Structure formats: structure tokens, C-alpha cells
C-alpha positions in Angstrom: 14.7 27.4 -8.8 16.9 24.7 -10.3 20.1 23.7 -8.6 22.9 20.8 -9.0 23.3 18.9 -5.8 26.2 20.9 -4.8 24.8 23.8 -4.6 22.2 22.2 -2.4 24.5 21.0 -0.9 26.1 24.4 -0.1 23.1 26.0 0.9 22.0 23.3 3.4 25.5 24.0 5.0 25.1 27.5 4.9 21.6 26.9 6.8 23.2 24.6 8.8 25.8 26.8 10.0 23.0 29.7 10.8 21.2 27.2 12.8 23.8 26.1 14.6 24.0 22.9 13.5 26.5 20.3 12.9 25.0 17.6 10.9 21.5 17.3 9.2 20.2 14.1 8.4 17.7 13.7 5.5 15.8 9.9 5.8 13.7 9.1 2.9 10.2 9.4 4.6 7.2 11.5 4.7 4.7 12.7 7.7 2.7 10.0 7.4 5.5 7.0 8.0 4.7 5.7 4.2 6.2 3.0 2.1 5.6 5.2 -0.9 5.5 9.3 -0.7 4.2 12.1 -2.7 6.8 14.1 -4.7 6.4 17.0 -2.6 7.9 14.8 0.3 10.7 13.2 -1.5 13.5 15.6 0.4 16.6 12.9 0.7 16.1 12.7 -3.6 16.6 16.3 -3.8 19.3 16.6 -1.9 20.9 13.8 -3.4 19.9 13.4 -6.8 20.0 9.6 -5.9 16.2 8.3 -6.5 16.0 4.5 -5.1 13.2 4.4 -2.2 15.4 3.7 0.6 18.4 5.7 1.7 19.5 8.5 4.4 21.7 11.0 3.9 23.6 12.9 6.1 25.5 16.2 5.9 28.6 17.9 8.0 30.1 21.1 7.2 32.9 19.1 5.2 31.5 15.4 4.6 28.0 14.0 3.0 27.5 10.4 2.8 24.1 8.2 1.6 23.5 5.3 3.3 21.5 2.6 1.3 21.1 -0.9 1.0 22.5 -3.6 -1.7 19.2 -3.1 -3.8 21.0 0.1 -4.8 24.3 -0.4 -4.2 25.1 0.1 -8.4 22.4 3.0 -8.8 23.7 5.3 -5.8 26.8 4.8 -7.3 25.9 6.3 -10.5 24.1 9.0 -8.9 26.2 10.1 -6.7 29.4 10.7 -8.9 29.9 14.3 -9.2 27.9 15.2 -6.4 30.0 15.2 -3.3 27.8 12.3 -1.5 29.7 9.2 -1.0 28.2 5.8 -0.6 27.8 4.2 2.7 26.9 0.4 2.1 24.4 -0.5 4.4 24.0 -4.0 6.0 27.8 -4.9 4.9 30.2 -5.6 7.5 32.2 -2.8 8.5 30.0 -0.3 7.5 29.0 1.8 10.5 24.9 3.0 11.2 24.3 6.8 10.6 24.2 7.1 14.7 27.8 5.2 14.9 29.1 7.1 12.0 27.7 10.5 13.7 29.4 9.4 17.1 32.6 8.9 15.7 32.9 12.1 13.7 31.2 14.9 15.7 32.3 15.8 19.3 30.6 16.2 22.5 28.6 19.2 22.6 27.4 19.4 19.2 24.4 19.2 17.8 22.5 17.1 15.2 18.9 18.2 13.8 16.5 16.5 11.8 12.9 17.4 10.2 10.8 16.3 13.1 7.7 15.6 10.4 10.2 13.4 8.6 10.9 11.1 11.3 8.7 8.4 14.0 8.5 9.4 17.6 10.1 5.9 18.4 13.2 6.7 15.7 13.5 10.0 17.3 13.7 8.7 20.8 16.1 5.7 19.6 18.5 8.3 17.6 18.6 10.8 20.4 19.8 8.0 22.9 22.0 6.7 21.0 23.6 10.1 20.1 23.3 11.4 24.2 25.7 8.2 24.9 28.1 10.6 22.8 27.5 13.9 24.5 25.3 14.6 20.9 22.4 16.9 21.3 19.6 15.9 18.3 17.3 18.8 17.7 14.2 19.0 15.9 14.5 21.5 12.7 13.6 21.8 8.9 16.1 23.3 6.9 15.2 21.9 3.5 11.7 23.2 3.9 13.4 26.8 3.4 15.9 25.8 1.0 13.2 23.6 -1.8 12.2 26.9 -3.3 10.7 24.8 -6.6 8.9 22.4 -4.5 6.0 20.2 -5.6 2.7 21.5 -4.1 0.7 18.7 -1.7 -1.4 16.8 -4.1 -4.6 18.0 -4.9 -6.4 15.1 -6.6 -9.9 14.8 -5.3 -11.0 12.1 -3.2 -14.2 9.5 -3.6 -16.1 7.4 -1.0 -15.5 3.7 -1.2 -19.1 2.6 -1.1 -20.1 -0.1 1.7 -20.7 -2.7 -1.0 -16.6 -2.7 -1.4 -15.9 -2.0 2.2 -18.5 -3.8 4.3 -18.7 -1.4 6.9 -19.4 2.1 7.4 -17.3 4.9 8.7 -19.4 5.5 11.7 -19.2 2.1 13.0 -15.7 1.9 12.3 -15.3 5.1 14.3 -17.5 3.3 17.0 -15.4 0.2 17.2 -12.3 2.6 17.8 -13.9 4.5 20.5 -14.8 1.4 22.6 -11.1 1.0 22.4 -10.1 4.2 23.5 -12.8 4.1 26.6 -11.0 0.5 27.7 -7.7 2.3 27.3 -9.2 5.5 28.9 -7.9 7.6 26.0 -9.8 10.8 25.4 -7.8 11.2 22.0 -6.3 9.4 19.6 -4.3 10.7 16.6 -4.1 8.7 13.3 -1.1 9.9 10.5 -1.0 6.9 8.3 -2.9 7.6 5.1 -3.7 3.6 4.6 -5.4 4.2 8.0 -7.3 6.9 7.8 -8.4 6.2 4.0 -9.5 2.5 6.0 -11.2 4.0 8.7 -13.4 6.9 7.2 -13.9 4.8 3.9 -12.2 7.3 1.8 -9.4 6.7 -1.1 -7.8 8.8 -3.6 -4.7 9.3 -5.8 -2.3 11.2 -3.9 0.6 8.8 -4.2 1.0 6.2 -6.8 -0.3 3.1 -7.3 -1.5 3.5 -3.7 -5.1 5.1 -3.4 -4.7 6.8 -0.5 -5.9 10.5 0.4 -3.3 12.8 2.1 -4.5 13.9 6.1 -4.8 13.4 9.3 -7.8 12.2 11.7 -8.1 13.5 15.5 -10.6 10.9 17.3 -12.0 11.5 20.2 -15.4 10.9 22.3 -17.6 13.5 21.3 -16.2 14.1 17.6 -13.9 13.0 14.7 -12.1 15.6 12.4 -10.5 14.8 9.5 -7.3 17.5 8.7 -7.9 17.8 4.8 -7.4 20.6 2.2 -10.8 21.5 1.6 -10.1 21.5 -2.2 -10.2 17.8 -2.2 -13.5 17.3 -0.8 -16.2 16.3 -3.5 -19.9 17.4 -2.3 -20.5 13.4 -2.5 -17.5 13.0 0.1 -18.4 15.8 2.1 -21.9 14.6 2.5 -20.6 11.1 3.6 -18.4 12.2 6.3 -21.0 14.4 7.6 -23.4 12.0 7.7 -21.1 9.6 9.6 -20.3 12.1 11.9 -16.9 13.4 10.8 -16.5 17.2 10.5 -13.4 18.6 8.2 -10.4 21.0 9.0 -7.9 22.3 7.2 -4.8 20.1 6.9 -2.0 22.3 8.2 -4.3 23.0 11.5 -3.7 19.6 12.7 -0.7 21.2 15.0 -2.7 24.0 16.7 -5.6 21.5 17.2 -3.5 19.0 19.2 -1.5 22.3 21.2 -5.3 23.2 21.9 -6.1 19.6 23.6 -6.7 19.9 27.6 -3.7 19.5 29.5 -4.9 16.5 30.8 -5.8 14.9 27.7 -4.5 11.0 27.9 -3.6 10.7 24.0 -3.5 7.0 22.2 -0.9 6.7 19.7 1.5 4.7 17.3 4.8 5.9 18.6 6.3 4.0 15.0 4.3 5.9 12.9 3.0 9.3 14.6 5.8 11.9 13.3 7.9 13.8 15.6 6.3 16.9 14.8 3.2 16.2 15.8 4.1 14.4 19.3 5.8 17.8 20.1 2.5 19.6 19.6 0.8 17.5 22.3 0.6 19.1 25.6 3.2 18.2 27.8 1.7 17.2 31.0 -1.1 14.9 29.2 -0.9 11.0 29.3 0.6 9.4 26.2 -0.9 6.0 25.7 1.6 4.5 23.6 0.7 0.9 21.3 0.7 -0.8 17.9 -2.1 1.3 15.8 -5.7 -0.5 16.9 -6.9 0.5 12.9 -4.1 -1.5 12.1 -5.0 -4.7 14.1 -8.8 -4.1 12.7 -8.0 -3.2 9.0 -5.6 -6.4 8.6 -8.5 -8.8 9.2 -11.1 -8.1 6.3 -14.6 -8.8 6.9 -17.0 -11.4 4.6 -17.5 -8.3 2.1 -13.8 -7.5 1.4 -12.8 -11.0 1.2 -15.9 -12.1 -1.4 -14.1 -8.6 -3.2 -10.6 -9.8 -3.4 -11.9 -13.0 -5.1 -13.8 -11.0 -7.6 -10.4 -8.7 -8.3 -8.6 -11.8 -8.2 -10.7 -13.2 -11.4 -10.1 -10.0 -12.9 -6.7 -10.2 -13.0 -6.1 -13.9 -13.8 -8.1 -12.9 -17.0 -5.6 -10.0 -17.9 -2.9 -12.5 -16.9 -4.3 -15.2 -19.3 -4.8 -12.3 -22.2 -1.2 -10.9 -21.7 1.0 -14.2 -21.2 -1.1 -15.2 -24.8 0.5 -11.9 -26.1 3.7 -12.9 -24.9 4.1 -16.3 -26.2 3.6 -14.4 -29.7 5.5 -10.8 -29.1 8.8 -12.4 -27.8 9.5 -14.3 -31.2 9.8 -10.9 -32.8 12.9 -10.0 -31.0 11.6 -6.6 -30.3 10.2 -6.4 -27.6 11.6 -4.8 -23.9 10.7 -5.5 -20.8 9.2 -1.8 -20.4 7.0 -3.3 -23.1 5.7 -6.0 -21.4 4.9 -3.6 -18.4 3.2 -1.2 -20.5 1.0 -4.3 -21.9 0.1 -6.0 -19.1 -1.3 -2.7 -17.9 -3.5 -2.4 -20.9 -5.2 -6.0 -20.3 -5.5 -5.3 -16.5 -7.5 -1.7 -17.2 -9.8 -4.1 -19.3 -10.7 -5.6 -15.8 -14.2 -4.3 -13.9 -13.4 -2.0 -11.4 -9.9 -1.6 -12.4 -8.0 1.9 -10.8 -4.4 1.4 -11.1 -1.6 -0.7 -10.9 -0.4 -1.7 -7.2 2.9 -1.3 -7.4 5.7 -0.2 -10.0 5.8 -3.6 -12.2 9.1 -5.9 -12.2 9.9 -7.3 -15.6 13.0 -9.0 -15.3 14.7 -10.7 -18.5 17.4 -13.4 -17.8 20.1 -11.9 -15.3 17.7 -8.7 -14.8 15.5 -11.2 -13.2 18.0 -11.9 -10.5 18.0 -8.0 -9.2 15.4 -8.3 -6.5 13.5 -5.0 -7.1 14.6 -4.6 -10.4 12.6 -1.4 -12.2 13.1 -1.4 -16.3 12.4 2.4 -17.7 11.4 3.0 -20.9 15.1 4.1 -21.8 17.2 1.4 -20.0 15.4 -2.1 -20.4 16.7 -5.1 -22.0 15.1 -6.7 -25.1 13.3 -10.2 -24.4 14.3 -13.2 -26.6 12.7 -16.2 -27.5 15.1 -17.8 -24.9 15.8 -18.0 -21.2 13.4 -16.9 -18.0 11.6 -14.3 -17.3 10.1 -12.9 -13.8 7.1 -10.9 -13.7 6.0 -9.4 -10.6 3.0 -7.1 -10.8 -0.4 -6.2 -9.3 -4.0 -4.1 -9.7 -6.1 -2.3 -7.4 -9.6 -2.9 -8.1 -12.3 -1.4 -6.1 -12.8 -4.8 -5.0 -9.1 -5.6 -3.7 -5.9 -5.0 -4.3 -3.5 -8.1 -6.3 -0.1 -9.1 -6.2 1.5 -12.3 -8.2 4.9 -13.2 -9.2 5.1 -15.6 -12.0 8.2 -16.9 -13.5 8.5 -18.4 -17.1 11.1 -20.0 -19.8 10.6 -19.1 -23.2 12.5 -22.0 -24.2 12.9 -25.2 -23.0 14.6 -24.9 -20.0 17.9 -26.7 -18.3 18.0 -29.0 -15.8 19.6 -26.4 -13.7 16.8 -24.1 -14.0 14.0 -26.9 -13.7 16.0 -28.0 -10.4 15.8 -24.3 -9.2 12.3 -23.7 -10.0 11.0 -26.4 -8.4 12.9 -26.1 -5.2 11.1 -22.7 -5.0 7.8 -23.9 -6.1 8.0 -26.7 -3.2 8.3 -24.5 -1.0 5.6 -21.9 -1.8 3.3 -25.2 -2.0 4.2 -26.5 1.7 3.2 -22.6 2.9 0.6 -23.3 1.4 -0.9 -26.0 2.6 0.3 -25.3 6.7 -2.1 -25.9 8.9 -1.2 -24.7 12.4 -3.0 -23.8 15.9 -4.3 -20.1 16.7 -1.2 -18.0 18.0 1.1 -19.4 15.7 3.2 -16.0 13.7 4.4 -15.8 10.4 8.1 -16.1 11.5 7.0 -20.0 12.9 6.0 -20.9 9.6 8.6 -19.0 7.1 10.9 -22.3 7.1 8.2 -24.0 5.3 9.4 -22.0 2.4 12.8 -22.1 2.6 13.5 -25.9 3.9 14.2 -27.3 0.1 16.7 -24.3 -0.4 18.0 -24.7 3.0 18.8 -28.0 2.8 21.0 -27.6 -0.5 22.6 -24.7 1.2 21.1 -21.6 -1.1 18.4 -19.1 0.7 17.2 -15.7 -0.4 17.1 -12.2 1.3 13.6 -11.0 1.4 10.6 -12.0 3.4 8.4 -15.0 2.4 5.1 -12.6 2.9 3.8 -9.5 3.5 0.2 -8.6 4.4 -1.9 -7.1 1.4 -4.5 -4.3 2.2 -8.3 -4.3 0.8 -7.7 -1.7 -1.9 -5.2 0.0 -0.2 -1.5 -0.7 0.6 0.3 -4.0 -1.1 2.6 -4.0 1.7 0.9 -3.8 4.7 0.9 -5.0 8.4 1.4 -6.2 11.2 1.4 -9.5 10.0 4.4 -11.3 8.0 6.1 -14.0 7.2 9.6 -14.0 7.5 12.7 -15.0 9.5 12.3 -11.9 11.6 10.7 -12.5 14.8 7.1 -10.3 14.8 4.7 -10.9 17.8 1.7 -10.7 15.4 -0.5 -13.9 15.2 -1.7 -14.6 11.9 -5.8 -14.4 12.3 -8.8 -15.5 10.0 -9.2 -12.8 7.1 -5.9 -11.9 7.0 -4.1 -11.5 3.8 -0.5 -12.4 3.0 1.6 -13.3 0.5 3.5 -16.6 -0.2 6.7 -15.4 -2.5 9.7 -17.3 -1.7 12.6 -17.0 -4.5 16.5 -18.0 -5.5 18.0 -15.7 -7.6 21.5 -16.4 -9.3 23.9 -13.0 -9.9 24.4 -12.8 -13.9 22.1 -15.7 -14.8 18.3 -16.4 -13.4 15.7 -14.9 -11.1 12.9 -17.3 -9.5 9.8 -16.1 -7.5 6.8 -17.5 -7.1 4.0 -15.6 -5.5 0.4 -16.2 -4.6 -1.9 -14.1 -2.4 -3.5 -16.6 0.2 -6.1 -15.9 3.3 -6.0 -17.3 6.6 -8.9 -19.2 7.4 -10.3 -21.3 10.2 -10.3 -24.9 9.7 -11.4 -27.0 13.0 -11.8 -27.1 16.3 -10.7 -30.0 18.4 -9.5 -30.8 22.1 -6.3 -29.9 21.1 -6.6 -26.3 19.8 -8.1 -24.0 17.2 -6.8 -24.9 13.8 -6.0 -22.5 10.6 -5.0 -23.0 7.1 -4.6 -21.0 4.1 -7.2 -20.0 0.9 -5.3 -19.7 -2.0 -6.6 -16.5 -3.5 -4.3 -15.9 -6.8 -5.7 -17.6 -9.9 -3.2 -18.1 -12.7 -1.1 -21.7 -13.4 2.2 -22.4 -12.8 4.6 -22.7 -15.8 4.8 -26.4 -16.0 8.1 -26.4 -18.6 9.7 -25.4 -15.5 8.6 -28.6 -13.1 10.6 -31.2 -12.0 7.8 -33.6 -11.5 10.4 -36.3 -9.7 11.4 -33.7 -7.3 7.7 -33.6 -5.8 5.9 -35.7 -3.5 2.7 -36.8 -3.7 0.9 -34.0 -1.7 2.9 -31.6 -3.7 1.7 -33.0 -7.2 -2.1 -33.1 -5.9 -1.8 -29.6 -4.7 -0.5 -28.4 -8.3 -3.3 -30.2 -10.2 -6.0 -29.1 -7.8 -4.9 -25.8 -8.1 -4.6 -25.8 -12.0 -8.3 -27.1 -11.8 -9.5 -24.7 -9.5 -8.1 -22.0 -11.9 -9.4 -22.9 -15.0 -13.2 -23.6 -13.8 -13.2 -20.1 -12.3 -11.5 -18.6 -15.2 -12.8 -20.0 -17.9 -16.5 -19.4 -18.3 -15.5 -15.3 -18.6 -12.8 -16.2 -21.4 -13.4 -16.5 -25.1 -12.9 -20.1 -27.0 -9.1 -19.3 -27.8 -8.0 -18.4 -24.4 -10.0 -20.9 -22.7 -8.1 -23.8 -25.1 -4.6 -22.0 -24.2 -5.5 -21.8 -20.2 -6.6 -25.8 -20.4 -3.1 -26.3 -22.0 -1.4 -24.1 -19.0 -3.8 -26.3 -16.5 -3.3 -29.6 -17.7 -3.1 -32.5 -15.6 0.1 -34.4 -14.6 
């Protein structure tokens, strides 16, 4: 049944009236707290017509609004036109939060409802407390499910096993590690709802979510058994055999609720309340003990083992070769004046697909030409894409999913002779990028303590950027993963050897250009002395910086030496697997200053 947004709002309001809900909240999440979600759970796009990745819709009997951030103000304004839904510009001074708006527009004794599968336990509790202060009740209620008649099915793509030659550890070994943690916490059960955690723990991979090789399911770990809740049609004979060999039984996906309700009343359940959805929490024995803590799997998978790290290094070689071939092609193609931003995305995927063990992109490529480069999460599609000319700047942020690991790289180039202003901006960003890569720090250091290293040269000239400097990266999993990051926000997670993180400062001048330079770096131990155990970073990404944009006079000796050494490593690593023409091109890009 195809309906317009106003018609869907009318249906929702009728359902709200029948269920005595005075307001209904539709977030952008799924039951697994995923960053990228399958089409079957895109309830907020369905009700609003807004397709951006972030946003929250609130509907009352008379009004409806979408809250979204500055990345999507323009897009939301266009997509909401004529829908009956207004735009709330989240993050702008004077814009109330969802709970503040509800408290100001509803009366004491009224009720707000939300689908409990689409909100975490902690977020539900926080919202409940905020509304309770105004005398407003929060109820668990799924109204979209009964209205969305042509809703896509949960994907049935077959899953597969990631061989231990890539993962470095069997599922049985990982499960045993989890049980040791549970014993220390006196937990009898542990519920895992995050798809990347499920896949890492069981060495499963799939294609249920775009650009992220995950499988939709839940896992319940107990001392005597481990159960994967999954649609059985997704299991291949090979996957079933591996799971059985590693002590994992399977049950139908939807039976997770019955399994939780059937746990003994005295159960002690380990859970991460920032990830577990409220519906699952409500299915747990009410009288049982709840052990709330950051997911042990999140902590474990953040630290890559030696096999995983070696795999990422192999993936970086494949990625580097693809980028050499792409930028060689781009230099010629841009001269035709017929190549669009979207064309570059398509061509780059073609080059990556030629690499060993390539599976998919790790996210939708960001290809911003000229002023579009200043849009941090710019998305060029086939019908809305700028044509590249042999002049001006081009920002390319892309990545690949390989069986060996996940890559993410950003390079900014100029197609003709750059202006002094361009070179100045680029070099400010590059200096911060280098200083972070060169950092040495004692054990226990957190990412937010290093963030200033990347921003200092920009701050010195009253410049900055709004996004984080670094995000964690999975191993053939999510391109964005925690718990580690490098940003201004306080994060209690210390950086530990084996963690992979991005190093990506930027600078964006609206209407002119955008600059971002990104490598992936891995934390490694350097030395131990009387003062502390000291760590540093191994630079994993293999592709040269754009030398025409570098103002060498702005660099100190250490920064210049870093670039020369990095380019030497890039050439030495990639050249043996390139043809003569490619070697010559790369040698020119890696020339010593």
C-alpha cells in the first residue's frame, strides 16, 4: 500500500487516538543500535519522507516535527515540504530538545509513546525521567508496525564464516573468554544485540546492511550454552557446521523474547544498557539482577590481535594500489570535462573490486568537488552530482571492506596550480594530522587528551572543524566502532595497543572548498621505563599526500622528515605490485622534498 506522508501521519494519529497516546516518537534507530540500518527498520524515513541518516520525528494530534542536525538542514527542508512536518534545527541555540518540546506542549497526565525496540534501555530511562518531571508518562508501544503494510522483510541474505586465518581466534575461544568475564561478574546470562558484536564473537559475516558485513540476529551467552537467534534460512551448511563445532546452538530470530522471559527468576543478566533495546530489557525477569556495564565484546574486539593487524596491513596494500590506479585515471579523465562526482565513486569501486579479498565499500564514498567539499557528509548521487573541471579542489573520502580488514582514507587534491590560500589551509590541516601520527603518550591516555595535537595549528589562527578527529575502525566490520575515539568530548576509554583509529583533521570553508586528510593508525607499545609504559602509532594507510598543496615553509624539520619517510614507505610497499607506468606515477607523487 503506497501512501503519501500526510496520509501516513493521519493513519498514525488515528492509531495514537485508539491507543490513548498523546504523542509518538519515531527515532532513526533499529533494534540493534546500529549506525547503518536495514531498510526494514527505516521507520523515520517512512513516516516523514526525510532520508538523511540522523533525525527524530515527534507527532502529536495537531503537530509534527523532525529534529536533525546541521548536516541535513537543506535536505530536510526540501524533503519535508508539503508533508505537514516542520523542521527543528537540532544544535542551533534556541531549538528545544525533544523532551523539552514535549514538556512544553503536553499537559501533566498525558502520555508519550515510542517503539521499545527502537530505543536503548538507557535512552528510554533518561527520556522517561525527563518527561516524568513534567508529569508526562512514557509508554512502550509499536504503532508503525501495524501501519506499514508494504514494509520490507528482514534480509535473508546467507551468512558465512570468517575463517580463523583472518580472525585469528575461534568462536569457541572467544565465547570462553566471555564466560570468564561473566564468572568474575557472577553473571548467569549475557545478552548481545549489536550486530557487529555478534559477528565478531561468532566469526560470522554477511550482507544484511549496506557497506557493513553483518548478520541480523541476537546472541544469548550462558555458562552451559550459547544461542544464536537468527532466521534459519540465512544459515548455510558450512555456517551451521562451524557454529555447532564451536558450541553454538541456533533458534529462530523472533524467539529471543521467549528465551529471555524463560530465564530463571533469579538470573543475573549482564547487559550494555546503551545498546540493548528496551523491548528486550522488558522481557528479562523483573526480579533478576541486572549487571549494567560497557559490553565486554566491544572492549575485546577493539583490540586487534596479531592476525587481524596483519590482515589490515594486507588490505591497506590492496587499497593503496586501487587508489594509485584511480588517481592516475582521474588526472586524465578530469581533462575531458565530462566526469561527475558520482562517476568518480563508481570508478573507484571498480578499481577496489580488482583487489584481493575485496567484498564491498566500507561506506558510501564522499566525493566533493569545489564548494561541495565543504559539506562534511556530502553524498553525490547519479542525479545530483557536480561535473569536475580541470581546476579547483576535490575531496575524496572512501574505504573498502576486505576479508583481511576495513579501510578508510581521505585525500584532498587540486587539479591545477593551487592558490596560496589553498596551500595555507591544506598545510595547517596536514601539520595537525602529522603531529597526531607522531604522538607518544603514556599508558592510560585517552583520545580526548590527544585531540588538541590535530587542532592546534588551526586554533592558533582561530579556525576549527566540527567533527571528531578520530573514530575506531573494526576488522572487516563497522568502519566506525568504539569504544575508542579522538575528539574533544570526554571519553573514559584509554587507548590500548591493537586499537585502530582514524587520524582525520579537516577545514571547511563554505562556498569555497573542503580539506580533510585521513589515515588509519594503530596503537602500539613503544617502550617502558621508570616513568611509564609509552605508546605510539603505526600508520597503516598507504597513499601519498598531495604535494602541490603543501607549503613546505610552514613545516618544521620533524614534519618534513615524517612526510619523506612516509612516502618512502608507501613507494617501497606498493611499487613491487604495480606495473612500470604505475610505479613511475607513484614515484612522482612520493618524491622526496
